[in-house]
C-alpha positions as CSV (number, residue, x, y, z in Angstrom):
1,M,20.4,-33.1,-25.4
2,L,21.8,-35.3,-22.8
3,K,23.2,-33.9,-19.6
4,E,26.8,-34.6,-18.3
5,D,25.9,-37.4,-15.7
6,E,23.4,-38.9,-18.5
7,R,26.1,-38.9,-21.1
8,I,28.6,-40.6,-18.4
9,L,25.9,-43.1,-18.2
10,V,24.8,-44.1,-21.4
11,Q,28.6,-44.2,-22.5
12,G,29.8,-46.1,-19.5
13,A,26.7,-48.8,-20.1
14,H,27.9,-48.6,-23.7
15,E,31.4,-49.7,-23.2
16,I,30.4,-52.6,-20.5
17,G,28.2,-53.8,-23.3
18,I,24.6,-52.5,-22.6
19,E,22.1,-49.7,-24.4
20,L,20.1,-47.6,-22.7
21,K,16.9,-46.6,-24.0
22,E,14.9,-43.1,-22.7
23,S,13.3,-44.8,-20.3
24,H,16.5,-46.1,-18.0
25,I,17.8,-43.1,-18.4
26,E,14.8,-41.2,-17.1
27,K,14.3,-43.7,-14.2
28,F,18.4,-42.9,-13.3
29,S,17.8,-39.6,-13.6
30,Y,15.2,-40.1,-10.8
31,Y,17.5,-42.7,-8.9
32,L,20.1,-40.0,-8.7
33,D,18.1,-37.0,-7.9
34,L,16.1,-39.1,-5.2
35,L,19.9,-40.2,-3.6
36,F,21.0,-37.0,-3.5
37,E,17.6,-35.4,-1.7
38,W,17.3,-38.6,1.0
39,N,21.6,-38.4,1.3
40,Q,21.2,-35.1,3.0
41,K,18.9,-36.6,5.6
42,I,20.5,-40.2,6.0
43,N,23.9,-41.5,4.7
44,L,23.2,-43.3,2.2
45,T,26.3,-43.0,0.3
46,S,29.5,-41.4,1.1
47,L,30.0,-40.4,-2.6
48,K,29.6,-36.5,-3.1
49,T,29.2,-35.8,-6.3
50,S,26.9,-37.1,-9.3
51,R,29.6,-38.2,-11.6
52,E,31.2,-40.5,-8.7
53,I,27.6,-41.8,-8.2
54,V,27.4,-42.6,-11.6
55,I,30.6,-44.4,-11.8
56,K,30.9,-46.3,-8.7
57,H,27.6,-47.0,-8.0
58,F,25.4,-47.4,-11.4
59,L,27.9,-48.7,-14.0
60,D,29.5,-50.7,-11.3
61,S,26.4,-52.4,-10.8
62,F,26.1,-52.6,-14.5
63,T,29.5,-55.1,-14.5
64,C,26.8,-57.2,-12.1
65,I,24.2,-57.3,-15.0
66,K,26.9,-59.0,-17.8
67,A,27.7,-61.8,-15.3
68,V,24.3,-63.0,-15.1
69,E,22.8,-62.2,-18.4
70,L,23.0,-66.0,-19.6
71,Y,20.4,-66.4,-16.9
72,L,18.2,-63.8,-17.7
73,N,16.0,-65.4,-20.5
74,I,14.8,-67.7,-17.9
75,E,11.1,-66.3,-17.3
76,K,10.7,-64.8,-13.8
77,I,13.7,-65.3,-12.5
78,N,14.4,-64.7,-8.6
79,I,17.5,-62.9,-7.5
80,V,18.0,-61.6,-3.9
81,D,19.9,-58.6,-3.1
82,V,21.9,-59.3,0.2
83,G,22.8,-56.0,2.2
84,T,21.2,-53.9,-0.4
85,G,21.5,-50.7,1.1
86,A,20.3,-47.9,-1.2
87,G,19.5,-50.4,-3.5
88,F,23.1,-51.7,-5.4
89,P,23.7,-53.5,-7.3
90,G,19.9,-54.3,-7.3
91,I,17.8,-51.6,-8.4
92,P,20.3,-50.9,-11.5
93,L,19.6,-54.5,-12.5
94,K,15.9,-54.3,-12.2
95,I,15.7,-51.2,-14.4
96,I,17.4,-53.2,-17.3
97,C,15.9,-56.2,-16.8
98,P,12.6,-55.6,-15.9
99,S,11.2,-59.4,-16.3
100,V,13.4,-60.0,-12.8
101,V,11.5,-60.7,-9.7
102,L,14.1,-59.1,-7.3
103,S,14.3,-59.6,-3.0
104,L,16.2,-56.8,-1.3
105,I,17.4,-57.9,1.8
106,E,17.7,-55.0,4.2
107,A,18.2,-54.2,8.1
108,T,17.9,-50.6,8.3
109,K,14.7,-49.1,8.5
110,K,15.5,-45.4,7.7
111,K,17.3,-47.0,4.3
112,I,14.3,-49.5,3.8
113,I,12.1,-46.1,3.4
114,F,13.9,-44.6,1.1
115,L,13.9,-47.8,-1.3
116,E,10.1,-47.9,-1.0
117,K,9.8,-44.2,-2.3
118,L,12.1,-45.4,-5.0
119,I,10.4,-48.5,-6.2
120,K,7.1,-46.3,-6.0
121,G,8.2,-43.6,-7.9
122,M,9.8,-45.5,-11.2
123,S,7.0,-48.0,-11.1
124,L,8.9,-51.2,-10.6
125,K,6.8,-54.2,-10.4
126,D,8.1,-57.4,-8.9
127,V,10.4,-56.1,-6.2
128,Q,10.0,-57.0,-2.3
129,I,11.7,-55.4,0.2
130,L,13.0,-57.9,2.8
131,E,12.9,-56.2,6.6
132,G,15.6,-57.7,8.7
133,R,18.7,-59.6,8.8
134,V,20.1,-61.8,6.1
135,E,20.6,-65.1,8.3
136,T,17.3,-64.9,9.4
137,F,15.7,-65.1,5.6
138,G,18.3,-67.8,5.6
139,R,17.0,-70.3,7.8
140,G,13.5,-69.6,6.8
141,Q,11.6,-71.9,5.1
142,E,10.1,-69.4,2.4
143,H,13.4,-68.3,1.8
144,R,15.9,-71.1,1.9
145,E,17.4,-72.4,-1.5
146,K,14.9,-70.3,-3.1
147,Y,16.6,-68.0,-5.5
148,N,17.8,-68.4,-8.8
149,I,21.1,-65.8,-8.3
150,A,22.2,-64.0,-5.2
151,I,24.2,-60.8,-5.8
152,S,26.3,-58.8,-3.2
153,R,28.5,-55.7,-3.5
154,A,30.5,-54.4,-0.6
155,V,28.9,-56.3,2.4
156,A,31.6,-58.3,3.8
157,P,34.5,-60.8,3.3
158,L,33.8,-63.6,1.0
159,N,33.8,-66.1,4.1
160,I,30.8,-64.6,5.9
161,L,29.4,-63.5,2.8
162,S,29.0,-66.9,1.5
163,E,27.6,-67.9,4.6
164,Y,24.9,-65.1,3.7
165,C,24.3,-65.7,0.1
166,L,24.3,-69.5,-0.5
167,P,21.6,-70.7,1.8
168,L,19.4,-68.5,-0.3
169,V,20.2,-70.0,-3.3
170,K,18.8,-73.1,-5.0
171,T,20.9,-76.3,-6.0
172,S,22.5,-75.2,-9.8
173,G,22.0,-71.6,-8.9
174,L,24.5,-68.7,-8.3
175,F,26.1,-66.7,-6.0
176,I,27.6,-63.4,-7.6
177,A,29.8,-61.1,-5.6
178,Q,31.3,-58.0,-6.7
179,K,34.8,-57.6,-5.2
180,G,38.4,-55.3,-5.6
181,R,41.2,-56.1,-5.4
182,S,41.4,-57.8,-2.1
183,Y,39.5,-60.9,-3.4
184,R,42.8,-63.3,-3.9
185,G,43.2,-63.1,-0.1
186,E,39.4,-63.6,0.5
187,I,39.4,-66.5,-1.7
188,E,42.2,-68.4,0.0
189,S,40.6,-67.8,3.3
190,G,37.2,-68.5,2.1
191,S,37.6,-70.9,-0.5
192,K,36.8,-73.9,2.1
193,A,33.8,-72.2,4.1
194,I,32.2,-72.2,0.2
195,Q,32.8,-75.7,-0.1
196,L,31.5,-76.5,3.2
197,L,28.5,-74.4,2.1
198,G,27.4,-75.8,-1.2
199,G,29.5,-74.1,-3.4
200,E,32.2,-73.8,-6.3
201,I,33.8,-71.3,-7.3
202,T,33.4,-71.4,-11.4
203,K,34.3,-67.9,-12.8
204,I,36.5,-64.7,-11.8
205,E,36.3,-62.2,-13.7
206,K,38.4,-59.0,-14.3
207,V,36.2,-56.2,-15.1
208,K,36.7,-52.6,-16.4
209,I,34.1,-50.1,-15.3
210,P,34.5,-46.8,-17.7
211,F,36.0,-43.5,-16.3
212,L,37.6,-45.9,-13.0
213,N,41.0,-46.4,-12.9
214,Q,40.4,-49.2,-10.4
215,E,40.4,-53.3,-10.1
216,R,36.6,-54.9,-10.0
217,Y,36.3,-58.2,-10.0
218,I,33.1,-60.7,-10.3
219,L,33.1,-63.7,-8.5
220,V,30.8,-66.5,-9.7
221,I,30.0,-69.4,-7.1
222,K,27.7,-71.8,-8.4
223,K,25.5,-73.8,-5.8
224,V,26.2,-77.7,-6.5
225,K,24.9,-79.0,-3.6
226,D,22.4,-78.2,-0.5
227,T,23.9,-76.2,2.1
228,P,24.0,-77.9,5.7
229,L,21.0,-77.3,7.6
230,K,23.5,-75.6,10.4
231,Y,24.2,-72.4,8.1
232,P,23.6,-69.7,8.5
233,R,24.6,-69.7,12.5
234,R,22.1,-67.1,14.4
235,E,21.9,-63.6,13.8
236,G,25.6,-61.6,14.2
237,V,27.4,-65.3,14.4
238,P,29.0,-65.5,10.8
239,Q,30.6,-61.8,11.4
240,K,31.6,-62.4,15.1
241,R,33.0,-65.9,14.5
242,P,33.6,-66.1,10.6
243,L,33.9,-69.7,9.2
244,Y,38.1,-70.5,9.1
245,F,39.7,-73.6,7.9
C-alpha cells in the first residue's frame, strides 16, 4: 500500500501524463528521505514538508519532462541542467528517462557532495557533475555547443539565463526554461538578448502542477544559429550587467 507522499507522487505524475513504475517510486522515496536528512545540515530547499517537496520539486520537474519528451527517442541525448542545486529538474528527468546522458552544473561544494551521494545511492548511470560556474563551461571547448538540450529552473531572469544556457546548446538544440507568471516581463526585457545569443522562442506552454494553485510556464527556445564567441561573458558579468536592448 502506498504511503501518502507516494500516492500524491503517483497521482500527480498520472495527471501530468507520466505513469510511474515501482522502481521509480522507490528512487523518489530515497530522494525524498536523503533530501530531508541533508537539509538538516545544509540549505538544499526552503520547503519543510514532504508534501511540498513532492509537489513543488518532483511534480514541477515532471512538467519539464513533458516539454522534451519528443526528443527523448534520440539515442544518448545529452541534457545539461544549469544551476541544478539539489538536482531539479535534471535528476527527476533522469529517473524517468534513464537513457538520457545528464550533466549537472553546480558551483556550491556542499550541494555537489549531496548530489554525488544521491546519484550513487540510486545507481544512476551516465550522470556527471560539473563543478564550477556555468560561464566557464559555456566558454570552454569541451562543453560549448555540445548539448542537445539545456534545462534550468528558478536560477535567474530570462536575459541572464539565456546567456548561461544558449552557449551550451548545439545549433538546432533546445533551451527549456521553467518560469512562473513573471515570464511575460522577462520575455519583454530578454527577447532581443535571446536573438543575439542565437535563440528563438518557439513555444510557451502553460502547465498545471497537480495539487498546486500557481501559474507555471515552460518556455521552449530553439537554438537557430551559433552563439557569438564573446558570450557568455566572464564569471559574474551576466548577472551584474544583464543584456538589455
